[in-house]
C-alpha positions as CSV (number, residue, x, y, z in Angstrom):
1,M,105.1,124.8,116.4
2,P,102.7,123.5,113.6
3,E,103.7,124.5,109.9
4,I,100.5,126.5,108.6
5,R,100.1,127.7,105.2
6,P,98.0,129.0,102.7
7,S,96.3,126.7,99.9
8,A,98.4,128.0,96.9
9,A,101.8,126.4,98.7
10,L,100.4,122.8,97.5
11,R,101.2,124.3,93.6
12,N,103.3,126.5,94.8
13,S,105.8,125.3,97.0
14,Y,104.7,121.6,96.7
15,N,108.8,120.2,97.0
16,D,109.6,122.7,100.6
17,I,106.2,121.4,102.0
18,S,107.0,117.9,101.2
19,K,110.5,118.2,102.8
20,F,109.3,119.3,105.9
21,C,106.1,116.7,106.5
22,H,109.5,114.2,105.8
23,Q,112.0,115.4,107.9
24,Y,110.4,116.7,110.7
25,G,107.3,114.1,110.9
26,E,104.7,116.8,112.0
27,P,101.8,118.1,109.7
28,V,101.7,121.2,107.7
29,Y,98.4,122.5,107.9
30,I,96.7,124.2,104.6
31,T,94.3,127.2,104.7
32,K,91.7,128.1,102.7
33,N,90.2,132.1,102.2
34,G,91.9,132.0,106.2
35,E,90.5,128.9,107.7
36,G,91.9,125.6,108.0
37,D,90.9,123.3,105.5
38,L,93.4,120.7,105.6
39,A,96.4,118.8,107.1
40,V,99.1,117.2,105.1
41,L,101.2,114.1,106.6
42,S,103.9,112.3,104.7
43,I,103.2,108.5,104.4
44,E,105.5,107.1,107.4
45,A,103.9,109.6,109.5
46,Y,100.3,108.8,108.7
47,E,100.9,105.1,109.2
48,K,102.4,105.8,112.4
49,L,99.0,108.1,113.4
50,V,96.6,104.9,112.0
51,G,98.8,102.7,113.8
52,K,98.4,104.3,117.4
53,F,94.7,104.1,116.9
54,E,94.5,100.6,115.9
55,L,96.7,99.9,118.8
56,Y,94.3,101.7,120.9
57,K,91.8,100.1,119.7
58,L,92.6,96.7,120.8
59,L,93.6,98.0,124.1
60,L,90.1,99.1,124.1
61,E,88.5,96.0,123.6
62,G,90.9,94.1,125.7
63,E,90.0,96.5,128.8
64,N,86.2,95.9,128.1
65,A,87.2,91.7,128.0
66,V,88.5,92.2,131.2
67,S,85.5,94.0,132.7
68,A,83.1,92.1,131.4
69,G,85.5,88.0,132.6
70,K,86.0,87.5,129.1
71,V,89.7,86.5,130.4
72,K,91.3,83.1,131.1
73,K,94.4,82.5,132.8
74,A,97.7,82.4,130.7
75,A,98.9,79.2,131.7
76,D,95.5,77.7,130.3
77,V,96.1,79.8,127.4
78,F,99.3,78.3,126.5
79,S,98.2,74.7,127.3
80,D,95.6,75.2,124.6
81,L,97.6,76.2,122.0
82,E,100.5,73.6,123.1
83,K,97.7,71.0,122.4
84,R,97.0,72.0,118.9
85,V,100.2,72.1,117.9
């Protein structure tokens, strides 16, 4: 269940928000005038999320390369690497 807090909680309950984010690895949603405004995450959770996006991007690039026929057999790749070393 998402944790939702008013913007004043950032000032008044920062330690509680920080503890929640670190303990559960989940964001705390901050509202302003009753509307969603921010999502607060621990650095660890943020880096994990960014890492997933980077992985998805690389996987998509790989899928596009396969679709375009820009692939080599694994044996050929390893043979090329052995020649360089």
